[in-house]
C-alpha positions as CSV (number, residue, x, y, z in Angstrom):
1,M,0.1,0.0,0.1
2,K,1.5,3.4,-1.2
3,F,1.9,6.1,1.3
4,Q,-1.1,8.4,2.4
5,D,-1.3,11.3,4.4
6,Y,-3.1,9.8,7.5
7,Y,-4.3,13.2,9.0
8,E,-5.9,13.6,5.5
9,V,-7.3,10.3,5.6
10,L,-9.3,11.0,9.1
11,G,-10.2,14.4,8.1
12,V,-8.2,15.9,11.3
13,S,-5.6,18.5,12.0
14,R,-2.0,17.6,12.6
15,D,-2.3,18.8,16.1
16,A,-5.6,16.8,16.9
17,D,-5.8,15.1,20.1
18,A,-6.3,11.4,20.7
19,K,-9.9,12.1,21.4
20,A,-10.4,14.0,18.1
21,I,-8.5,11.0,16.5
22,K,-10.5,8.3,18.1
23,S,-13.9,10.3,17.2
24,A,-12.8,11.0,13.4
25,Y,-12.0,7.1,13.3
26,R,-15.3,5.9,14.7
27,K,-17.3,8.1,12.5
28,L,-15.4,7.0,9.3
29,A,-15.1,3.3,10.3
30,L,-19.2,3.2,10.7
31,K,-19.4,5.1,7.2
32,W,-17.1,2.9,5.3
33,H,-17.7,-0.5,6.8
34,P,-18.2,-2.9,3.9
35,D,-21.6,-4.6,5.2
36,R,-23.1,-1.2,5.0
37,H,-22.7,-1.2,1.1
38,E,-23.7,-3.5,-2.0
39,G,-22.3,-4.3,-5.2
40,D,-19.6,-2.0,-6.8
41,A,-19.8,0.3,-3.8
42,A,-18.6,-2.3,-1.4
43,V,-15.5,-2.6,-3.3
44,D,-14.6,0.8,-2.7
45,A,-16.2,0.9,0.8
46,E,-13.7,-2.2,1.7
47,K,-10.9,-0.1,0.4
48,R,-11.5,3.0,2.2
49,F,-12.2,1.0,5.5
50,K,-8.8,-0.5,5.2
51,Q,-7.3,3.2,4.6
52,V,-9.0,4.4,7.5
53,S,-7.9,1.4,9.9
54,E,-4.3,1.9,8.9
55,A,-4.4,5.6,9.7
56,Y,-5.9,5.1,13.0
57,E,-3.5,2.4,13.7
58,V,-0.5,4.9,13.2
59,L,-2.0,8.1,14.7
60,S,-3.5,6.5,17.8
61,D,-0.1,5.1,18.8
62,S,2.1,7.8,20.5
63,E,5.3,6.3,19.4
64,K,4.3,5.6,15.6
65,R,2.6,8.8,15.3
66,A,5.8,10.8,16.6
67,K,7.9,8.9,13.9
68,Y,5.2,10.0,11.4
69,D,5.2,13.4,12.2
70,R,9.0,13.6,12.0
71,F,9.8,11.3,9.1
72,G,6.5,11.7,7.0
73,E,6.7,9.0,4.1
74,N,9.8,7.7,5.4
75,W,8.7,7.3,8.9
76,K,9.4,3.7,8.9
77,H,13.1,4.7,7.8
78,G,12.7,4.1,4.1
79,Q,10.5,0.9,4.3
80,E,7.2,1.2,2.6
81,F,4.2,0.4,4.9
82,A,2.3,-2.8,3.8
83,P,-0.2,-3.9,6.5
84,G,-1.2,-6.7,4.0
85,T,2.2,-8.3,4.5
86,G,1.8,-8.6,8.4
87,E,2.5,-4.9,9.6
88,R,-0.9,-4.2,11.5
89,T,-0.7,-4.7,15.4
90,M,-3.9,-3.2,16.6
91,S,-5.0,-5.6,19.2
92,R,-8.6,-6.3,20.0
93,E,-8.3,-4.4,23.3
94,E,-7.0,-1.2,21.1
95,F,-9.9,-1.7,18.8
96,E,-12.0,-1.7,21.6
97,S,-10.6,1.5,23.0
98,A,-11.0,3.3,19.9
99,F,-14.8,2.9,20.5
100,G,-15.1,3.7,24.2
101,G,-15.7,1.7,27.4
102,G,-15.2,-1.9,27.6
103,G,-18.1,-2.6,25.4
104,G,-17.0,-0.4,22.5
105,F,-16.6,-3.0,20.0
106,S,-20.2,-4.1,20.7
107,D,-21.5,-0.7,20.4
108,F,-20.0,-0.2,17.3
109,F,-21.3,-3.4,15.4
110,Q,-24.8,-3.1,17.2
111,E,-24.9,0.4,15.7
112,V,-23.9,-0.8,12.2
113,F,-26.2,-3.7,12.0
114,G,-28.7,-3.2,14.8
115,Q,-29.7,-4.8,18.3
116,Q,-29.7,-8.4,17.0
117,F,-26.1,-8.6,16.4
118,R,-25.2,-8.3,20.3
119,Q,-21.5,-8.9,21.3
120,D,-20.8,-11.6,23.9
121,F,-17.7,-10.9,25.5
122,G,-18.7,-12.3,29.0
123,G,-20.0,-15.7,27.5
124,K,-23.7,-14.9,28.1
125,G,-24.9,-15.5,24.5
126,P,-24.5,-18.1,22.0
127,R,-20.6,-17.2,21.1
128,A,-18.2,-16.8,24.0
129,H,-15.0,-16.2,21.9
130,G,-15.7,-12.3,21.8
131,R,-16.3,-11.9,18.0
132,Y,-19.8,-11.2,16.1
133,S,-21.5,-13.7,13.9
134,F,-23.7,-12.2,11.4
135,R,-25.5,-13.1,8.0
136,G,-23.6,-12.1,4.7
137,A,-25.4,-9.7,2.5
138,D,-27.8,-10.7,-0.5
139,V,-26.3,-10.3,-3.9
140,S,-28.2,-9.2,-6.9
141,A,-27.2,-10.4,-10.4
142,E,-28.6,-11.0,-14.1
143,L,-27.8,-14.0,-16.4
144,A,-28.2,-13.6,-20.2
145,L,-29.5,-16.7,-21.6
146,P,-30.1,-17.5,-25.2
147,I,-33.7,-18.5,-25.8
148,S,-32.9,-21.8,-27.1
149,D,-30.9,-22.9,-24.0
150,A,-33.8,-21.8,-21.9
151,L,-36.1,-24.1,-23.8
152,V,-34.0,-27.0,-23.9
153,G,-33.4,-26.7,-20.0
154,G,-30.7,-28.4,-18.3
155,K,-28.0,-26.7,-16.2
156,R,-26.1,-23.7,-17.0
157,R,-22.7,-22.9,-15.6
158,F,-21.3,-19.4,-15.0
159,E,-19.4,-17.2,-12.6
160,I,-19.8,-14.1,-10.5
161,P,-18.0,-12.1,-8.4
162,G,-18.2,-12.1,-4.7
163,T,-16.5,-12.8,-1.3
164,T,-15.7,-15.6,1.0
165,S,-14.9,-15.6,4.8
166,C,-11.1,-14.9,5.1
167,P,-9.2,-18.1,5.5
168,T,-6.5,-16.6,7.7
169,C,-8.7,-15.4,10.4
170,G,-11.7,-17.3,9.9
171,G,-13.8,-14.3,9.2
172,T,-13.3,-12.8,12.7
173,G,-11.2,-10.1,11.2
174,F,-8.4,-10.8,14.0
175,V,-5.3,-13.2,14.5
176,E,-3.9,-13.4,17.9
177,N,-5.8,-10.2,18.9
178,H,-4.3,-8.3,16.3
179,V,-6.0,-7.2,12.9
180,C,-5.9,-9.8,10.5
181,P,-3.4,-9.1,7.7
182,S,-5.0,-10.7,4.9
183,C,-8.5,-9.0,5.0
184,G,-7.5,-5.8,7.0
185,G,-9.9,-6.6,9.6
186,V,-12.9,-6.7,7.1
187,G,-13.2,-10.6,7.8
188,K,-13.8,-11.1,4.1
189,V,-11.8,-11.6,0.9
190,R,-12.9,-11.5,-2.8
191,K,-13.4,-14.6,-4.6
192,S,-15.4,-15.7,-7.7
193,K,-18.0,-18.0,-7.2
194,T,-18.8,-20.7,-10.0
195,V,-22.7,-21.3,-10.1
196,D,-24.2,-24.7,-11.6
197,L,-27.9,-23.2,-12.1
198,T,-30.8,-25.6,-13.2
199,I,-32.8,-23.6,-15.8
200,P,-36.2,-23.7,-14.5
201,E,-39.0,-25.2,-16.5
202,R,-41.0,-22.2,-16.6
203,A,-38.3,-19.9,-17.5
204,R,-39.3,-16.2,-18.8
205,D,-37.4,-13.2,-19.4
206,G,-37.1,-11.1,-15.7
207,L,-37.7,-14.3,-13.7
208,R,-36.0,-13.7,-10.2
209,L,-34.7,-16.8,-8.5
210,R,-33.2,-17.0,-5.0
211,L,-30.2,-19.3,-4.8
212,D,-29.7,-20.0,-1.0
213,G,-26.2,-19.5,0.3
214,L,-24.3,-18.0,-2.8
215,G,-24.3,-14.3,-1.8
216,E,-21.9,-12.5,0.5
217,A,-19.9,-14.8,3.0
218,G,-21.1,-14.3,6.7
219,Q,-18.5,-13.1,9.4
220,A,-17.3,-15.1,12.3
221,G,-19.2,-18.2,11.3
222,G,-22.4,-16.4,10.1
223,E,-24.2,-18.0,7.3
224,A,-24.0,-16.3,3.7
225,G,-26.4,-14.3,2.1
226,D,-28.4,-15.5,-0.7
227,L,-27.8,-14.8,-4.7
228,L,-31.1,-12.9,-6.6
229,L,-30.5,-13.8,-10.1
230,T,-32.7,-12.4,-12.8
231,L,-32.9,-14.3,-16.0
232,R,-32.7,-12.2,-19.1
233,L,-33.7,-14.1,-22.3
234,V,-31.7,-13.1,-25.5
235,D,-32.9,-13.6,-29.0
236,D,-30.7,-16.2,-31.2
237,D,-31.0,-17.6,-34.7
238,A,-33.9,-19.8,-33.8
239,Y,-36.2,-17.9,-31.4
240,R,-36.8,-14.3,-30.6
241,I,-39.3,-12.6,-28.3
242,V,-41.9,-10.0,-30.1
243,D,-44.1,-8.0,-28.1
244,G,-43.8,-10.5,-25.2
245,Q,-44.9,-13.4,-27.2
246,L,-42.2,-16.2,-28.1
247,E,-41.5,-16.5,-32.1
248,A,-39.8,-19.3,-33.7
249,R,-38.2,-19.4,-37.1
250,L,-39.0,-22.5,-38.9
251,V,-36.8,-23.0,-42.2
252,I,-38.8,-25.4,-45.0
253,S,-37.7,-26.2,-48.4
254,P,-39.7,-24.9,-51.6
255,W,-41.1,-28.2,-52.2
256,E,-42.0,-28.6,-48.7
257,A,-44.1,-25.2,-49.0
258,E,-45.7,-26.0,-52.0
259,A,-46.9,-29.7,-51.1
260,G,-47.4,-29.1,-47.5
261,A,-45.3,-30.9,-44.6
262,K,-45.4,-32.0,-41.0
263,I,-42.1,-30.5,-39.0
264,D,-41.1,-31.1,-35.5
265,L,-40.5,-28.0,-33.7
266,R,-39.4,-27.2,-30.1
267,T,-41.5,-24.7,-28.3
268,A,-41.6,-23.6,-24.3
269,V,-44.0,-26.9,-23.6
270,G,-41.9,-29.5,-25.6
271,V,-41.2,-30.8,-29.1
272,V,-44.7,-30.4,-31.2
273,T,-45.4,-31.0,-34.9
274,V,-46.1,-28.2,-36.8
275,T,-48.6,-28.6,-40.0
276,V,-47.5,-26.8,-42.6
277,P,-50.3,-26.0,-45.3
278,P,-49.7,-26.8,-48.8
279,G,-49.0,-23.7,-51.0
280,T,-47.5,-21.8,-47.7
281,R,-45.6,-18.6,-48.7
282,S,-42.4,-17.3,-47.0
283,G,-43.3,-14.9,-44.2
284,K,-46.6,-17.0,-43.3
285,R,-47.2,-17.1,-39.4
286,L,-48.7,-19.8,-37.6
287,R,-49.9,-19.6,-34.0
288,L,-49.5,-22.2,-31.5
289,R,-52.0,-21.6,-28.7
290,G,-50.5,-22.1,-25.1
291,Q,-47.0,-23.1,-26.4
292,G,-45.3,-19.8,-25.6
293,L,-43.3,-18.7,-22.4
294,S,-44.7,-18.8,-19.1
295,E,-46.1,-15.6,-17.7
296,K,-46.2,-13.6,-14.5
297,S,-49.8,-14.9,-14.1
298,G,-48.9,-18.5,-14.4
299,T,-50.3,-18.9,-17.6
300,R,-48.4,-19.5,-20.8
301,G,-48.5,-17.2,-23.9
302,D,-48.6,-18.6,-27.5
303,C,-45.9,-19.5,-29.8
304,V,-45.9,-17.7,-33.3
305,V,-44.1,-19.6,-35.8
306,R,-42.7,-17.7,-38.8
307,I,-42.3,-19.6,-41.8
308,E,-39.1,-19.0,-44.1
309,I,-38.4,-20.7,-47.4
310,D,-34.8,-21.5,-48.3
311,L,-32.9,-24.3,-50.1
312,P,-31.1,-26.9,-48.5
313,A,-27.3,-26.4,-47.7
314,T,-26.7,-29.6,-50.0
315,L,-28.7,-30.7,-53.3
316,S,-28.7,-33.9,-55.0
317,A,-28.1,-34.0,-58.6
318,E,-31.6,-34.9,-59.2
319,Q,-32.7,-31.8,-57.2
320,T,-30.5,-29.6,-59.1
321,T,-31.8,-31.1,-62.5
322,L,-35.5,-30.5,-61.3
323,L,-34.7,-26.8,-60.1
324,R,-33.2,-25.9,-63.6
325,K,-36.0,-27.4,-65.2
326,L,-38.3,-25.4,-63.1
327,A,-36.3,-22.3,-64.1
328,E,-36.7,-22.9,-67.9
329,A,-40.2,-23.3,-67.3
330,S,-40.6,-19.9,-65.6
331,R,-39.0,-17.8,-68.6
332,A,-41.3,-14.7,-68.1
333,P,-39.2,-11.9,-67.1
334,V,-40.4,-10.0,-64.0
335,L,-40.3,-6.3,-63.7
336,G,-41.0,-4.4,-60.7
337,G,-42.5,-7.2,-58.8
338,A,-45.4,-7.7,-61.7
339,R,-45.1,-10.6,-63.9
340,V,-45.2,-9.2,-67.9
341,E,-46.4,-11.8,-70.4
342,E,-44.5,-11.8,-73.7
343,T,-46.6,-11.7,-76.6
344,P,-45.7,-14.1,-79.8
């Protein structure tokens, strides 16, 4: 961690007394504690919380402060101050003292997290080791899912940024009564999570799922929060959503369009057989009632099948010959979209 002006970090003058320094630290620690923030804001809050803790650790120690005031950036005799490598020495008792009285540590977290998070230094509560146990925050995220994948179902693997309980201190924020050097006293470290999601049968755009225990890590043994995942269905080559309705693209050959055909198609309900009437033209739409995506009301919408006529990727020699004969039989020129008959 590079040099920073600790007085500026705490927002106090260089002649501030110990009481003013402690008061400023308490105020900023409450403001920037990561568990008071969500999403991207929590990342910045965690950084600021560590900076504030570092500044207080130096300025609250009379010996360290004297060296800092004398040497400034070189107060450690040319060594860069790097609390992340084990330089933090604030004990639990020093931390408690910063918040006033024997119950200061308790008062701090009670003020941040509410009455239910009462500290138990005397062993009267469920945790006699003197640390708080509280649930991690819920996390909101969105997953873009191609419509084809949503209809097929199965599982989808993806990663989300998150946090986990600090392995060094076990989420307490302290190691041997000193601020944990790995997490800076926060109790959590950043770690991506891999999620295997079973796509729900009635998936729809905007569907919100709650995945238990996949949110932010708890602290001091507290349970993890939940992941609130919103599905966003994305159009693909075969399906799209038009005016809230599922539209499927069905490509058929010219001879299927002329003679009619029965073709299997996957809808939101399953695989169905679509009857293409004889003489169907490209762009024709067929409506399959109740075969669309699930709606908020619990009912299903319709699936609209849009017919497109195209040649197969490969043609047999016989098919090629027949198409050429068809072209020769249609010798009348076409101008402006209207067929003009030639006069003999």
